[in-house]
PDB file with one MODEL, atoms N, CA, C and O in Angstrom:
MODEL        1
ATOM      1  N   MET A   1      99.184 110.789  75.083  1.00  0.00           N
ATOM      2  CA  MET A   1      98.550 110.787  76.503  1.00  0.00           C
ATOM      3  C   MET A   1      98.648 109.696  76.960  1.00  0.00           C
ATOM      4  O   MET A   1      98.394 108.710  76.269  1.00  0.00           O
ATOM      5  N   MET A   2      99.138 109.575  78.558  1.00  0.00           N
ATOM      6  CA  MET A   2      99.138 108.500  79.360  1.00  0.00           C
ATOM      7  C   MET A   2      97.685 108.338  79.675  1.00  0.00           C
ATOM      8  O   MET A   2      96.870 109.261  79.646  1.00  0.00           O
ATOM      9  N   SER A   3      97.376 106.866  80.033  1.00  0.00           N
ATOM     10  CA  SER A   3      96.492 107.134  81.169  1.00  0.00           C
ATOM     11  C   SER A   3      96.479 106.610  82.537  1.00  0.00           C
ATOM     12  O   SER A   3      97.437 106.056  83.076  1.00  0.00           O
ATOM     13  N   HIS A   4      95.745 106.745  82.874  1.00  0.00           N
ATOM     14  CA  HIS A   4      95.659 106.346  84.748  1.00  0.00           C
ATOM     15  C   HIS A   4      96.496 105.203  84.799  1.00  0.00           C
ATOM     16  O   HIS A   4      97.466 105.193  85.557  1.00  0.00           O
ATOM     17  N   ARG A   5      96.181 104.099  83.965  1.00  0.00           N
ATOM     18  CA  ARG A   5      96.595 102.831  84.166  1.00  0.00           C
ATOM     19  C   ARG A   5      97.980 102.716  83.934  1.00  0.00           C
ATOM     20  O   ARG A   5      98.602 101.903  84.618  1.00  0.00           O
ATOM     21  N   ASP A   6      98.625 103.451  83.010  1.00  0.00           N
ATOM     22  CA  ASP A   6     100.083 103.240  82.586  1.00  0.00           C
ATOM     23  C   ASP A   6     100.789 103.758  84.029  1.00  0.00           C
ATOM     24  O   ASP A   6     101.854 103.288  84.427  1.00  0.00           O
ATOM     25  N   ASN A   7     100.078 104.737  84.709  1.00  0.00           N
ATOM     26  CA  ASN A   7     101.147 105.352  85.861  1.00  0.00           C
ATOM     27  C   ASN A   7     100.757 104.139  87.188  1.00  0.00           C
ATOM     28  O   ASN A   7     101.443 104.170  88.210  1.00  0.00           O
ATOM     29  N   ILE A   8      99.788 103.266  87.071  1.00  0.00           N
ATOM     30  CA  ILE A   8     100.285 102.167  88.174  1.00  0.00           C
ATOM     31  C   ILE A   8     101.136 101.793  88.436  1.00  0.00           C
ATOM     32  O   ILE A   8     101.751 101.214  87.541  1.00  0.00           O
ATOM     33  N   CYS A   9     101.728 101.850  89.727  1.00  0.00           N
ATOM     34  CA  CYS A   9     102.915 100.823  90.108  1.00  0.00           C
ATOM     35  C   CYS A   9     103.182  99.836  89.796  1.00  0.00           C
ATOM     36  O   CYS A   9     102.429  99.046  90.365  1.00  0.00           O
ATOM     37  N   LYS A  10     104.095  99.177  88.965  1.00  0.00           N
ATOM     38  CA  LYS A  10     104.223  97.775  88.842  1.00  0.00           C
ATOM     39  C   LYS A  10     105.009  97.308  89.891  1.00  0.00           C
ATOM     40  O   LYS A  10     105.663  96.342  89.499  1.00  0.00           O
ATOM     41  N   ALA A  11     105.234  97.592  91.110  1.00  0.00           N
ATOM     42  CA  ALA A  11     106.101  96.997  92.090  1.00  0.00           C
ATOM     43  C   ALA A  11     104.813  96.349  92.820  1.00  0.00           C
ATOM     44  O   ALA A  11     104.507  95.157  92.816  1.00  0.00           O
ATOM     45  N   CYS A  12     104.210  97.288  93.373  1.00  0.00           N
ATOM     46  CA  CYS A  12     102.583  96.941  94.261  1.00  0.00           C
ATOM     47  C   CYS A  12     101.631  97.064  93.615  1.00  0.00           C
ATOM     48  O   CYS A  12     100.651  97.362  94.298  1.00  0.00           O
ATOM     49  N   GLU A  13     101.380  96.941  92.215  1.00  0.00           N
ATOM     50  CA  GLU A  13     100.175  96.798  91.328  1.00  0.00           C
ATOM     51  C   GLU A  13      99.255  97.530  91.941  1.00  0.00           C
ATOM     52  O   GLU A  13      98.169  96.999  92.172  1.00  0.00           O
ATOM     53  N   GLY A  14      99.480  98.839  92.318  1.00  0.00           N
ATOM     54  CA  GLY A  14      98.487  99.784  92.713  1.00  0.00           C
ATOM     55  C   GLY A  14      98.088  99.787  93.885  1.00  0.00           C
ATOM     56  O   GLY A  14      97.240 100.636  94.158  1.00  0.00           O
ATOM     57  N   THR A  15      98.544  98.864  94.967  1.00  0.00           N
ATOM     58  CA  THR A  15      98.243  98.646  96.108  1.00  0.00           C
ATOM     59  C   THR A  15      98.652  99.586  97.150  1.00  0.00           C
ATOM     60  O   THR A  15      97.972  99.852  98.142  1.00  0.00           O
ATOM     61  N   GLY A  16      99.789 100.070  96.874  1.00  0.00           N
ATOM     62  CA  GLY A  16     100.757 100.643  97.892  1.00  0.00           C
ATOM     63  C   GLY A  16     101.534 100.115  99.031  1.00  0.00           C
ATOM     64  O   GLY A  16     102.436 100.632  99.688  1.00  0.00           O
ATOM     65  N   MET A  17     100.830  98.683  99.124  1.00  0.00           N
ATOM     66  CA  MET A  17     101.792  98.073  99.885  1.00  0.00           C
ATOM     67  C   MET A  17     102.572  96.673  99.126  1.00  0.00           C
ATOM     68  O   MET A  17     102.261  96.157  98.053  1.00  0.00           O
ATOM     69  N   LEU A  18     103.454  96.351  99.882  1.00  0.00           N
ATOM     70  CA  LEU A  18     104.250  94.906  99.505  1.00  0.00           C
ATOM     71  C   LEU A  18     104.603  94.417 101.019  1.00  0.00           C
ATOM     72  O   LEU A  18     104.750  94.986 102.101  1.00  0.00           O
ATOM     73  N   SER A  19     104.678  92.840 100.466  1.00  0.00           N
ATOM     74  CA  SER A  19     104.683  91.744 101.717  1.00  0.00           C
ATOM     75  C   SER A  19     106.372  91.055 101.319  1.00  0.00           C
ATOM     76  O   SER A  19     107.066  91.248 100.321  1.00  0.00           O
ATOM     77  N   ASP A  20     106.591  90.351 102.345  1.00  0.00           N
ATOM     78  CA  ASP A  20     107.817  89.904 102.269  1.00  0.00           C
ATOM     79  C   ASP A  20     107.104  88.184 102.250  1.00  0.00           C
ATOM     80  O   ASP A  20     105.928  87.847 102.379  1.00  0.00           O
ATOM     81  N   ASP A  21     108.173  87.452 102.067  1.00  0.00           N
ATOM     82  CA  ASP A  21     107.751  85.989 102.185  1.00  0.00           C
ATOM     83  C   ASP A  21     107.153  85.248 103.541  1.00  0.00           C
ATOM     84  O   ASP A  21     106.937  84.047 103.702  1.00  0.00           O
ATOM     85  N   GLU A  22     106.998  86.104 104.261  1.00  0.00           N
ATOM     86  CA  GLU A  22     106.417  85.403 105.442  1.00  0.00           C
ATOM     87  C   GLU A  22     105.154  86.125 105.507  1.00  0.00           C
ATOM     88  O   GLU A  22     104.422  85.675 106.388  1.00  0.00           O
ATOM     89  N   GLY A  23     104.613  87.207 104.784  1.00  0.00           N
ATOM     90  CA  GLY A  23     103.338  87.677 104.534  1.00  0.00           C
ATOM     91  C   GLY A  23     103.355  88.968 105.256  1.00  0.00           C
ATOM     92  O   GLY A  23     102.323  89.639 105.240  1.00  0.00           O
ATOM     93  N   TRP A  24     104.635  89.500 106.033  1.00  0.00           N
ATOM     94  CA  TRP A  24     104.577  90.923 106.518  1.00  0.00           C
ATOM     95  C   TRP A  24     104.299  92.107 105.468  1.00  0.00           C
ATOM     96  O   TRP A  24     104.968  92.097 104.435  1.00  0.00           O
ATOM     97  N   GLN A  25     103.504  92.963 105.636  1.00  0.00           N
ATOM     98  CA  GLN A  25     102.828  94.083 105.173  1.00  0.00           C
ATOM     99  C   GLN A  25     103.705  95.079 105.217  1.00  0.00           C
ATOM    100  O   GLN A  25     103.962  95.307 106.399  1.00  0.00           O
ATOM    101  N   TYR A  26     104.398  95.916 104.368  1.00  0.00           N
ATOM    102  CA  TYR A  26     105.179  97.145 104.238  1.00  0.00           C
ATOM    103  C   TYR A  26     104.558  98.213 103.168  1.00  0.00           C
ATOM    104  O   TYR A  26     104.003  97.813 102.145  1.00  0.00           O
ATOM    105  N   ARG A  27     104.687  99.552 103.467  1.00  0.00           N
ATOM    106  CA  ARG A  27     104.411 100.481 102.358  1.00  0.00           C
ATOM    107  C   ARG A  27     105.870 100.285 101.177  1.00  0.00           C
ATOM    108  O   ARG A  27     107.080 100.146 101.357  1.00  0.00           O
ATOM    109  N   CYS A  28     105.010 100.363  99.988  1.00  0.00           N
ATOM    110  CA  CYS A  28     106.024 100.355  98.949  1.00  0.00           C
ATOM    111  C   CYS A  28     106.928 101.133  98.679  1.00  0.00           C
ATOM    112  O   CYS A  28     106.494 102.275  98.530  1.00  0.00           O
ATOM    113  N   GLY A  29     108.092 101.033  98.534  1.00  0.00           N
ATOM    114  CA  GLY A  29     109.022 102.113  98.536  1.00  0.00           C
ATOM    115  C   GLY A  29     109.509 102.808  97.016  1.00  0.00           C
ATOM    116  O   GLY A  29     110.248 103.762  96.773  1.00  0.00           O
ATOM    117  N   VAL A  30     108.718 101.847  96.097  1.00  0.00           N
ATOM    118  CA  VAL A  30     108.950 102.500  94.769  1.00  0.00           C
ATOM    119  C   VAL A  30     107.669 103.635  94.484  1.00  0.00           C
ATOM    120  O   VAL A  30     108.003 104.478  93.651  1.00  0.00           O
ATOM    121  N   CYS A  31     106.513 103.779  94.927  1.00  0.00           N
ATOM    122  CA  CYS A  31     105.808 104.726  95.054  1.00  0.00           C
ATOM    123  C   CYS A  31     105.374 105.473  96.199  1.00  0.00           C
ATOM    124  O   CYS A  31     104.474 106.308  96.293  1.00  0.00           O
ATOM    125  N   HIS A  32     106.334 104.934  97.223  1.00  0.00           N
ATOM    126  CA  HIS A  32     105.785 105.719  98.521  1.00  0.00           C
ATOM    127  C   HIS A  32     104.544 105.429  99.149  1.00  0.00           C
ATOM    128  O   HIS A  32     104.075 106.225  99.962  1.00  0.00           O
ATOM    129  N   GLY A  33     103.920 104.290  98.833  1.00  0.00           N
ATOM    130  CA  GLY A  33     102.725 103.853  99.174  1.00  0.00           C
ATOM    131  C   GLY A  33     101.310 104.484  98.524  1.00  0.00           C
ATOM    132  O   GLY A  33     100.212 104.294  99.045  1.00  0.00           O
ATOM    133  N   ASP A  34     101.499 105.195  97.412  1.00  0.00           N
ATOM    134  CA  ASP A  34     100.120 105.998  97.155  1.00  0.00           C
ATOM    135  C   ASP A  34      99.597 104.822  95.929  1.00  0.00           C
ATOM    136  O   ASP A  34      98.420 104.710  95.589  1.00  0.00           O
ATOM    137  N   GLY A  35     100.655 104.052  95.402  1.00  0.00           N
ATOM    138  CA  GLY A  35     100.143 103.241  94.333  1.00  0.00           C
ATOM    139  C   GLY A  35     100.413 103.866  93.017  1.00  0.00           C
ATOM    140  O   GLY A  35     100.481 102.932  92.218  1.00  0.00           O
ATOM    141  N   ILE A  36     100.538 104.612  92.608  1.00  0.00           N
ATOM    142  CA  ILE A  36     100.776 105.753  91.370  1.00  0.00           C
ATOM    143  C   ILE A  36     102.395 105.938  91.260  1.00  0.00           C
ATOM    144  O   ILE A  36     103.038 106.396  92.205  1.00  0.00           O
ATOM    145  N   TYR A  37     102.933 105.590  90.167  1.00  0.00           N
ATOM    146  CA  TYR A  37     104.271 105.813  89.992  1.00  0.00           C
ATOM    147  C   TYR A  37     104.248 107.299  89.116  1.00  0.00           C
ATOM    148  O   TYR A  37     103.635 107.311  88.048  1.00  0.00           O
ATOM    149  N   ALA A  38     104.877 108.446  89.561  1.00  0.00           N
ATOM    150  CA  ALA A  38     104.931 109.554  88.938  1.00  0.00           C
ATOM    151  C   ALA A  38     106.172 109.829  88.711  1.00  0.00           C
ATOM    152  O   ALA A  38     107.079 109.049  89.000  1.00  0.00           O
ATOM    153  N   VAL A  39     106.395 111.251  88.036  1.00  0.00           N
ATOM    154  CA  VAL A  39     107.614 111.399  88.128  1.00  0.00           C
ATOM    155  C   VAL A  39     108.384 112.075  89.434  1.00  0.00           C
ATOM    156  O   VAL A  39     109.610 112.152  89.523  1.00  0.00           O
ATOM    157  N   SER A  40     107.623 112.459  90.240  1.00  0.00           N
ATOM    158  CA  SER A  40     107.836 113.010  91.490  1.00  0.00           C
ATOM    159  C   SER A  40     108.578 111.975  92.406  1.00  0.00           C
ATOM    160  O   SER A  40     109.254 112.228  93.402  1.00  0.00           O
ATOM    161  N   ASP A  41     108.285 110.682  91.817  1.00  0.00           N
ATOM    162  CA  ASP A  41     109.058 109.568  92.707  1.00  0.00           C
ATOM    163  C   ASP A  41     110.063 109.464  92.445  1.00  0.00           C
ATOM    164  O   ASP A  41     110.906 109.084  93.258  1.00  0.00           O
ATOM    165  N   LYS A  42     110.315 109.748  91.294  1.00  0.00           N
ATOM    166  CA  LYS A  42     111.889 109.410  90.695  1.00  0.00           C
ATOM    167  C   LYS A  42     112.988 110.375  91.150  1.00  0.00           C
ATOM    168  O   LYS A  42     114.170 110.261  90.828  1.00  0.00           O
ATOM    169  N   GLU A  43     112.391 111.507  92.069  1.00  0.00           N
ATOM    170  CA  GLU A  43     113.152 112.802  92.597  1.00  0.00           C
ATOM    171  C   GLU A  43     113.441 112.417  93.838  1.00  0.00           C
ATOM    172  O   GLU A  43     114.521 112.744  94.332  1.00  0.00           O
ATOM    173  N   ARG A  44     112.438 111.589  94.606  1.00  0.00           N
ATOM    174  CA  ARG A  44     112.785 111.030  96.114  1.00  0.00           C
ATOM    175  C   ARG A  44     113.793 110.243  96.290  1.00  0.00           C
ATOM    176  O   ARG A  44     114.107 109.372  95.478  1.00  0.00           O
ATOM    177  N   THR A  45     114.544 110.525  97.625  1.00  0.00           N
ATOM    178  CA  THR A  45     115.571 109.651  97.519  1.00  0.00           C
ATOM    179  C   THR A  45     115.111 108.128  98.449  1.00  0.00           C
ATOM    180  O   THR A  45     114.356 108.295  99.408  1.00  0.00           O
ATOM    181  N   ALA A  46     115.509 106.930  98.180  1.00  0.00           N
ATOM    182  CA  ALA A  46     115.451 106.059  99.133  1.00  0.00           C
ATOM    183  C   ALA A  46     115.562 106.255 100.486  1.00  0.00           C
ATOM    184  O   ALA A  46     116.257 107.115 101.026  1.00  0.00           O
ATOM    185  N   ARG A  47     114.674 105.220 101.173  1.00  0.00           N
ATOM    186  CA  ARG A  47     114.984 105.552 102.509  1.00  0.00           C
ATOM    187  C   ARG A  47     115.163 104.238 103.310  1.00  0.00           C
ATOM    188  O   ARG A  47     114.382 103.293 103.203  1.00  0.00           O
ATOM    189  N   VAL A  48     116.471 104.247 104.288  1.00  0.00           N
ATOM    190  CA  VAL A  48     116.758 103.102 104.781  1.00  0.00           C
ATOM    191  C   VAL A  48     115.764 102.353 105.744  1.00  0.00           C
ATOM    192  O   VAL A  48     115.327 103.036 106.670  1.00  0.00           O
ATOM    193  N   MET A  49     115.411 101.251 105.672  1.00  0.00           N
ATOM    194  CA  MET A  49     114.250 100.740 106.594  1.00  0.00           C
ATOM    195  C   MET A  49     114.945  99.978 107.378  1.00  0.00           C
ATOM    196  O   MET A  49     115.986  99.388 107.090  1.00  0.00           O
ATOM    197  N   SER A  50     114.172  99.983 108.743  1.00  0.00           N
ATOM    198  CA  SER A  50     114.955  99.093 109.722  1.00  0.00           C
ATOM    199  C   SER A  50     114.391  97.676 109.538  1.00  0.00           C
ATOM    200  O   SER A  50     113.407  97.353 108.872  1.00  0.00           O
ATOM    201  N   VAL A  51     115.187  96.916 110.242  1.00  0.00           N
ATOM    202  CA  VAL A  51     114.448  95.391 110.442  1.00  0.00           C
ATOM    203  C   VAL A  51     115.039  94.867 111.726  1.00  0.00           C
ATOM    204  O   VAL A  51     115.994  95.257 112.398  1.00  0.00           O
ATOM    205  N   ASP A  52     114.275  93.967 111.855  1.00  0.00           N
ATOM    206  CA  ASP A  52     114.431  93.454 113.417  1.00  0.00           C
ATOM    207  C   ASP A  52     115.609  91.951 113.228  1.00  0.00           C
ATOM    208  O   ASP A  52     116.067  91.621 112.135  1.00  0.00           O
ATOM    209  N   GLU A  53     115.826  91.429 114.165  1.00  0.00           N
ATOM    210  CA  GLU A  53     116.707  90.309 114.292  1.00  0.00           C
ATOM    211  C   GLU A  53     116.403  89.332 113.131  1.00  0.00           C
ATOM    212  O   GLU A  53     117.354  88.676 112.706  1.00  0.00           O
ATOM    213  N   ASN A  54     115.079  89.148 112.524  1.00  0.00           N
ATOM    214  CA  ASN A  54     115.234  88.138 111.597  1.00  0.00           C
ATOM    215  C   ASN A  54     114.704  88.699 110.265  1.00  0.00           C
ATOM    216  O   ASN A  54     113.813  88.202 109.575  1.00  0.00           O
ATOM    217  N   ASN A  55     115.500  89.974 109.991  1.00  0.00           N
ATOM    218  CA  ASN A  55     115.280  90.710 109.002  1.00  0.00           C
ATOM    219  C   ASN A  55     114.193  91.092 108.202  1.00  0.00           C
ATOM    220  O   ASN A  55     114.229  91.252 106.982  1.00  0.00           O
ATOM    221  N   ARG A  56     112.888  91.278 109.200  1.00  0.00           N
ATOM    222  CA  ARG A  56     111.805  91.525 108.795  1.00  0.00           C
ATOM    223  C   ARG A  56     111.964  93.137 108.840  1.00  0.00           C
ATOM    224  O   ARG A  56     112.675  93.718 109.660  1.00  0.00           O
ATOM    225  N   MET A  57     111.193  93.772 107.831  1.00  0.00           N
ATOM    226  CA  MET A  57     111.329  95.306 107.796  1.00  0.00           C
ATOM    227  C   MET A  57     110.177  95.970 108.784  1.00  0.00           C
ATOM    228  O   MET A  57     108.957  95.851 108.671  1.00  0.00           O
ATOM    229  N   LEU A  58     110.853  96.638 109.695  1.00  0.00           N
ATOM    230  CA  LEU A  58     109.810  97.723 110.285  1.00  0.00           C
ATOM    231  C   LEU A  58     109.675  99.023 109.943  1.00  0.00           C
ATOM    232  O   LEU A  58     110.548  99.868 109.746  1.00  0.00           O
ATOM    233  N   ASP A  59     108.276  99.118 109.883  1.00  0.00           N
ATOM    234  CA  ASP A  59     107.681 100.258 109.068  1.00  0.00           C
ATOM    235  C   ASP A  59     107.172 101.177 109.990  1.00  0.00           C
ATOM    236  O   ASP A  59     106.627 102.208 109.597  1.00  0.00           O
TER     237      ASP A  59
ENDMDL
END
């Protein structure tokens, strides 16, 4: 049996947020912002994010 700790998203460490090298924060694209990586996250398609002229993500 898997514990809750095994389901924590490793990309965002369970926070649901990621940040770029300038400190801008955006929703995690791996777990879709809930901090938990589940089987249903595998089935979701990736979405293309918009960026500004400095390649900062606009969420």
